[in-house]
C-alpha positions, 0 to 999 in steps of 0.5 A, a space after each residue: 643161327 640167328 633168325 632176321 626179322 623178315 625171317 621171323 615174320 614169314 615163318 610165323 605167317 607160314 604157321 598161321 600165327 599172328 604176333 601183335 605188338 604194342 605200337 610205339 609209333 603212328 604212321 600218318 600219311 601225307 594225304 591226312 595232314 591239314 594243310 596250314 598257313 604258318 607265319 615266321 620271321 623272314 630268316 627261319 622261313 628261308 631256312 624251312 623253305 630250303 629244308 622242304 626244297 632238300 626233302 622233295 623227292 627229285 632233289 632228295 634223290 639227287 643229294 643222296 646219291 651225291 653223298 653216297 658217292 662222296 662217302 658221307 652219311 646219307 641220313 638227314 637228321 634235323 633238330 627244331 628247338 624253342 619255346 612252346 607253341 612256336 610251330 615246331 611240330 606243325 612245321 614238321 607235319 607241313 614239310 611232310 605234307 609238301 614233300 608228300 611223305 608219311 610221318 612215323 610219329 614217335 610215342 616217347 612215353 611208350 618207349 619207356 617202361 619200368 621193366 629193365 632191359 624193355 626200354 632198350 628194346 622198344 628204342 630199338 624197335 623204333 628204328 627197326 620198324 622205320 627201315 621196314 617203313 622206308 622199304 615199303 613207302 615209295 618215299 622215305 617217311 619222316 621219323 618224328 621224335 617230338 618233346 625229344 628231350 625226354 629221350 636225349 637229355 643230358 647223360 646221367 652219372 652212375 652212382 652206385 650209392 644214390 640207389 638209381 644206378 640201373 635208371 641211369 644205365 638204362 637211360 644211358 643205354 637208351 641214348 647209345 642206341 639213339 646215337 649209333 642209329 643216327 650214325 647209320 640212319 638213311 632217311 629222315 629224322 625230326 626231333 622237336 624240343 622246348 629244352 635245348 639246354 637239357 640235350 646232350 652234347 653227344 647229340 649236336 654233331 649228328 643233327 645236320 640241321 638246327 633251326 630256333 624257332 622264336 616267338 612270332 614277330 609282331 608282324 607275324 602275330 598280326 598275320 596270324 590273328 587275321 588268318 584265323 579271325 578273318 572279320 578282324 580289321 587291320 587296327 584290331 589285329 594290329 593292336 592284338 599283335 602289339 599288346 599281347 605277346 602270344 605264341 602261335 599255339 596260344 593264339 590258336 587256343 583263343 581262336 578256338 575259344 572264340 
């Protein structure tokens, strides 16, 4: 006999026993996300707008029902990739804000331990906890894997002579769990990465949407400078945009110093 997670919780509650588990994800409600104006090239802006439309509650329910009727997987797995500071994580947050969805932000470093077999359990629990959240929340939350290449990187060769067989086996086992969970995902997963070349090819087809984030154009950089330092003149913001090839994140840091 095997007890389900729900049965275990009910049984422990009856016995007045509380089990405290280390949290490996933070739940961020959409009300607590600070709205931010982001600037993209037109092509990226249109794709992000489409994604936000798909995740709007009414549209999402309609698409999900249509997929279910046709026997397709109902999960939305999205990959945001590009250089650091290009707005990948912030875009995921703003989509959540716009569609009134909570964000389940996974702490990837906490999902990896030095104990053999423990990492697999922790990764499995990420998806178990997410399913339970989907049942509790009115709208399905967004499961956010930030810097996902730490978990989704190329599979390691198992070489018994290298002395790292157990590490390779653990990494590959973790990836197998994630691949399996993505296949049966009934919700929204967004993964971000700076290192797209390190991503294992087995994950390619699991991502329904892939959006590349490039450094902002001169026009976008000018808008970013002007939005963050309103006292800049048009000429000053244009000069900064043309002479310095900063990402949005780097401009943000400079503004904080100012």
